[in-house]
C-alpha positions in Angstrom: 0.0 0.0 0.0 1.3 3.5 -1.0 4.6 1.9 -1.9 5.9 5.1 -3.3 6.1 6.4 0.3 8.9 5.5 2.7 8.4 3.0 5.5 7.3 4.8 8.7 5.5 7.5 6.6 3.4 10.1 8.3 -0.2 10.4 7.3 -3.0 13.0 7.9 -6.7 12.3 7.3 -8.9 15.3 7.2 -12.6 14.4 8.0 -11.6 11.3 9.8 -15.0 10.9 11.5 -16.9 10.7 8.2 -17.6 7.5 6.3 -14.8 7.6 3.8 -12.3 9.4 6.1 -12.8 6.7 8.8 -12.5 3.9 6.2 -9.3 5.4 4.8 -7.9 5.7 8.3 -8.7 2.0 9.0 -7.2 0.9 5.7 -4.0 2.8 6.2 -3.6 1.5 9.8 -4.2 -2.0 8.6 -0.7 -1.8 7.1 2.5 -1.9 9.2 4.1 0.7 7.0 2.8 4.0 8.4 4.6 5.4 11.4 1.9 7.8 12.5 -1.7 8.7 11.4 -3.3 11.9 12.6 -7.1 12.0 12.2 -8.6 15.5 12.1 -12.3 16.1 12.6 -14.7 18.3 14.5 -15.4 15.5 16.9 -13.0 13.1 18.6 -12.4 9.8 16.8 -10.8 6.7 18.2 -8.8 3.8 17.0 -7.1 1.0 18.9 -3.9 1.4 17.0 -1.3 3.4 19.1 0.0 5.0 15.9 -3.3 6.9 15.6 -3.8 10.4 17.1 -7.2 12.2 17.1 -7.1 16.0 16.6 -10.3 17.8 17.2 -10.6 21.0 15.2 -12.5 22.6 12.3 -10.2 23.2 9.3 -13.0 25.3 7.8 -12.2 28.0 10.3 -9.0 30.1 10.4 -8.2 29.2 14.0 -8.6 25.5 13.2 -6.1 25.7 10.3 -3.7 27.6 12.5 -4.0 25.0 15.3 -3.3 22.2 12.7 -0.3 24.1 11.4 1.0 24.6 14.9 0.5 21.0 15.9 2.4 19.7 13.0 5.3 22.1 13.6 6.5 22.0 10.0 7.6 18.3 10.2 7.6 16.4 6.9 4.2 15.0 5.8 4.1 12.1 3.4 0.4 11.5 2.9 -2.7 13.7 3.3 -6.2 12.5 2.5 -8.9 15.2 2.4 -12.3 13.7 2.8 -14.4 16.8 3.8 -17.3 18.0 1.7 -20.9 19.0 1.8 -23.9 18.4 -0.6 -26.8 19.1 1.6 -27.7 20.2 5.2 -31.2 19.6 6.5 -30.7 22.0 9.5 -29.7 24.8 7.2 -32.2 24.0 4.5 -29.5 23.3 1.9 -30.3 20.9 -0.9 -29.1 20.3 -4.4 -30.8 22.8 -6.8 -33.0 21.4 -9.5 -33.4 24.8 -11.3 -32.1 28.3 -11.4 -35.0 29.5 -9.3 -33.6 27.4 -6.4 -30.3 29.2 -6.2 -29.5 30.8 -2.8 -26.4 33.0 -2.2 -25.8 31.8 1.4 -26.1 28.1 0.4 -23.8 28.5 -2.5 -21.3 30.4 -0.4 -21.2 27.6 2.2 -20.7 24.9 -0.4 -17.9 26.9 -2.0 -16.3 27.5 1.4 -16.3 23.8 2.4 -15.8 22.1 -0.9 -13.3 24.4 -2.6 -11.9 27.2 -0.4 -11.1 25.0 2.6 -9.1 22.4 0.7 -7.0 25.2 -0.9 -6.4 26.8 2.5 -5.5 23.4 3.9 -2.7 23.2 1.3 -1.6 26.6 2.2 -1.4 25.7 5.9 0.6 22.5 5.1 3.0 24.1 2.6 5.9 24.0 5.1 5.2 20.2 5.7 5.5 19.5 2.0 8.7 21.5 1.2 11.8 19.6 0.7 12.8 16.5 -1.2 10.7 13.9 0.5 7.9 12.0 -1.3 4.6 13.6 -0.5 1.1 12.8 -1.7 -2.0 15.0 -1.2 -5.3 13.4 -2.3 -8.6 15.3 -2.1 -12.1 14.0 -2.7 -13.9 15.6 -5.7 -16.9 14.4 -7.6 -17.7 13.4 -11.2 -20.5 16.0 -11.2 -17.8 18.6 -10.8 -16.6 17.8 -14.3 -17.6 20.5 -16.7 -17.0 18.2 -19.7 -19.2 15.5 -18.2 -22.2 17.7 -17.3 -25.1 16.5 -19.5 -27.9 16.6 -17.0 -27.7 20.0 -15.4 -29.0 20.8 -11.9 -27.0 20.7 -8.6 -25.5 24.1 -9.4 -23.6 24.9 -6.2 -22.2 21.4 -5.7 -21.1 21.0 -9.3 -19.6 24.5 -9.4 -17.8 24.1 -6.0 -16.3 20.8 -7.0 -15.2 22.3 -10.4 -13.6 25.2 -8.4 -12.0 22.6 -6.1 -10.5 20.8 -9.1 -9.0 24.1 -10.5 -7.5 25.0 -7.1 -5.9 21.6 -6.7 -4.6 21.6 -10.3 -3.1 25.1 -9.8 -1.5 24.1 -6.5 -0.1 21.0 -8.1 2.0 23.1 -10.4 3.4 25.3 -7.7 4.1 22.6 -5.2 6.1 20.6 -7.7 8.4 23.6 -7.8 8.8 23.5 -4.0 9.1 19.7 -3.9 9.7 17.7 -7.1 8.5 14.6 -5.2 5.1 16.2 -4.4 1.9 14.9 -6.1 -1.6 16.3 -5.8 -4.6 14.3 -7.1 -8.4 14.8 -7.2 -10.4 11.7 -6.6 -14.0 10.7 -7.5 -15.0 8.0 -5.1 -18.2 6.9 -6.7 -21.5 7.0 -4.9 -20.7 5.8 -1.4 -23.1 4.7 1.4 -22.5 7.7 3.7 -24.6 10.6 5.1 -23.7 12.7 2.1 -25.4 10.4 -0.4 -28.2 9.1 1.9 -31.1 11.2 0.6 -30.3 10.2 -3.0 -29.5 6.5 -2.7 -32.8 5.3 -4.1 -31.8 6.6 -7.5 -28.5 4.7 -7.5 -28.4 1.7 -10.0 -28.0 -1.8 -8.6 -24.4 -2.5 -7.6 -23.3 1.2 -7.9 -23.7 2.1 -4.2 -20.3 1.4 -2.7 -19.4 0.7 1.0 -16.9 3.1 2.5 -14.4 0.2 3.0 -14.6 -0.7 -0.7 -14.1 2.9 -1.7 -11.1 3.3 0.7 -9.5 0.2 -0.7 -10.1 1.3 -4.3 -8.8 4.8 -3.8 -5.7 3.7 -2.0 -5.1 1.2 -4.9 -5.4 4.1 -7.4 -3.0 6.2 -5.4 -0.6 3.3 -5.3 -0.4 3.3 -9.1 0.0 7.0 -9.7 2.5 7.9 -12.4 5.4 9.5 -10.4 6.1 12.1 -13.1 2.5 13.5 -13.1 0.7 15.7 -10.6 -2.7 17.4 -10.8 -4.7 14.4 -12.1 -8.5 13.9 -11.7 -9.2 10.2 -11.4 -12.2 8.0 -10.4 -12.2 5.0 -8.0 -11.2 2.7 -10.8 -8.2 4.8 -11.8 -9.8 6.2 -15.0 -9.3 9.9 -15.8 -12.4 12.1 -15.3 -12.8 15.0 -17.9 -12.2 18.4 -16.4 
């Protein structure tokens, strides 16, 4: 697993209490290779493995990012998996839009903040941990509906646009970070429709066999990351390792 990384590599999972984040944490710790895994979430998470450390903070807030940066103290990071994202929120009345008349500025702003701006600011906060000549991999969850070239159905304005913005920010950062560390790789990942709280209201529409368990998705995404071409950064790939149109 993640054979391009050194033995004893350090890992950071953002959104470790969510379905995919927790599954990725479990999958990474199932290997003897990582030396430490820090799980970041807004609520405390636990794992029996002594290599795991739970860090309770909100990376969507300035003080949360500052606390994360302070905690890591600039030490080299080898693997970061960003699993945060929002599609809907019942408490705030946020749901995917079906038509232009459904657009709401506050809802759109929140989706852009969590899905696009926060991952970019996370990269900014971790820049010192990536600098150098050590192998480093930053993987961030995107979505196929964020593909402009693959948009044939319309709808879901804010989610589509925020994920498209996420992809551009990650692609742009990939160029810069390669200058700071030639061994640095940034990749956007489409996990497929996963049985988590994010997809729950829409699962009835998912075709038979296309609703994946978090453990399956974690296994597949780590396998995709294991086969990344070392000379390339800024890719957008799905859970099967196939390129997704920008």
